[in-house]
N, C-alpha and C positions, 0 to 999 in steps of 0.2 A: 541203446535205449535203457538198459538196466542201470547204467551209470547216472543217467539223468534222473531216474527214479530214486536212486540212492541219494543223490544230491538234494532232491526235493524233500525226501523224508528227513534228511539231516537238518535241513533248514527249518523244518517244522519242529524237530526235536529240540533245537536250540532256542526255544521260546522261554528262556530263563528270565529275561528282564521283567516280565509281569509278576513273577513270583518273588523276586529278590530286590524289590525297589529300595528297601531299607538297608540292604547290605551290598553296596556296589563293589566292595573289595572281593567278597566271596563270589559274586557274579563274574567279575573279571577273571578270577582264578579258575572257576569252573569252565568258562568259555575257552580260556587258554589251554586247559587240560583237554577239553573236547577237541580242539584243533590238533593237539599232539596225538590224540588217540586215532583220529581218522586219517593219519598219513599212511601212505601205502607201505612204506618200510619205516618203522619208528627208529628214531635216533636216540642215543644216550643223552644228547644235549637237551632234548625236550624234557626227558624225565629228570635230568639233573636240575633244570629250572623248577620243575614241579616240586622236587624234594627240597630245593633250597627255600621255596616259599611255604613249605608245609608247616614249619614252626609257627606261622601266623595263626594256625588253627589248633594250637595245643590244648585249648580249652574244650575242643570237640573230641579229643582222643578217648576220653572215658566213655563216650557214647558210641564209639565205633565197635563193630562186632567181628569183622573178619581180618583183623590186622595180621595175625600169625600166618594165615594162609596166603595173604597177599605178599607179605615180606618173603616167605619161602618161595613163592613163584618168581618174584623179582630176583632173588639170589640164584635160583636154578637157571633162569634164563640168562642172567648176566654171566654165569660160568659157562653154559653150554653154547652160547652164540659164537664166541670166538673159536671154540673147538669145531663147531659145525662149519664155520667159514673156512678154517684151515683145511678141513677134510674135503670141502667142496672145491676150493680154488687151488691149493698147493698140492695136496696129496692125490686128488682126483678120485678118491674112493667113495665120495658121496655126491649127491646131486642137489639141485636147488630146492627140492622139496623138503629136505631136512632143515635147511636154513629158513625156509618159509614157515615150517612148523614151529620153529623156535620164535620167529617174529610174531606168529599168531598167538603163541602162548604169552609172549611179552605184552602184546596188545590186550589180551585177556586180563593179565595182571593189572594193567593200567585201568581197564574198565572196572575191575573189582575195587581198586583204590578210589576211583572217582565216585562210584556208587556208595561205597562205605563212608566216605567223607560227607557226601550229600545226605546219607541217612543219618549220620551222627549230628550233622548241623541241624537238620529238620527236627530230630528228636530233642535236641537241646532247646531249640526255639519253642517246641511244644511244651516242654517242661517249664520253661520260663514263663509262658503265658498261662498254663493251666495248673502248674504245680506238680510235684512228684508224688505227693501223697493223695490218696483217694479218701474223700470224706462222705459220710452219710448225710442225709438231709437234716439231721438234728445237730450236726457239727462234730460228731465223734469220728475218730479214725476208723476206716473200713479195713477189713482183712479179706483179701481175695483168695479164695481157695478153688482149685480146679477139681470138679467132681469127675469120677470115671464111670 
């Protein structure tokens, strides 16, 4: 029953086509990324495809916020996954929970990368439509100051 509920929620979540009608390539990329995220055990091939297509969005990199954290998570998971697999299968000193924890962290890194790319893309689109500078009604540049 829970798996059917997760499937229904996932299908509702993937309602990207109405939002990205003008950008079918980005829509395809995000749907492909979402399919790779929701696999039970993620593979390096899925992430390799996503990283191979990532240079398509190099104009979005400057709007992304969490790239350092995401890259560090990918590096740590890439290093620890084979170690945990070896300890579980060959050495017999670990169990499947350790390997599952690494795959869960890897999926979290994938989710962070997807949401960061989506945030950067939407922020760039907002700036393209509304401009990066804030203007006062008389046309002069506004300066925004946070009061404490």
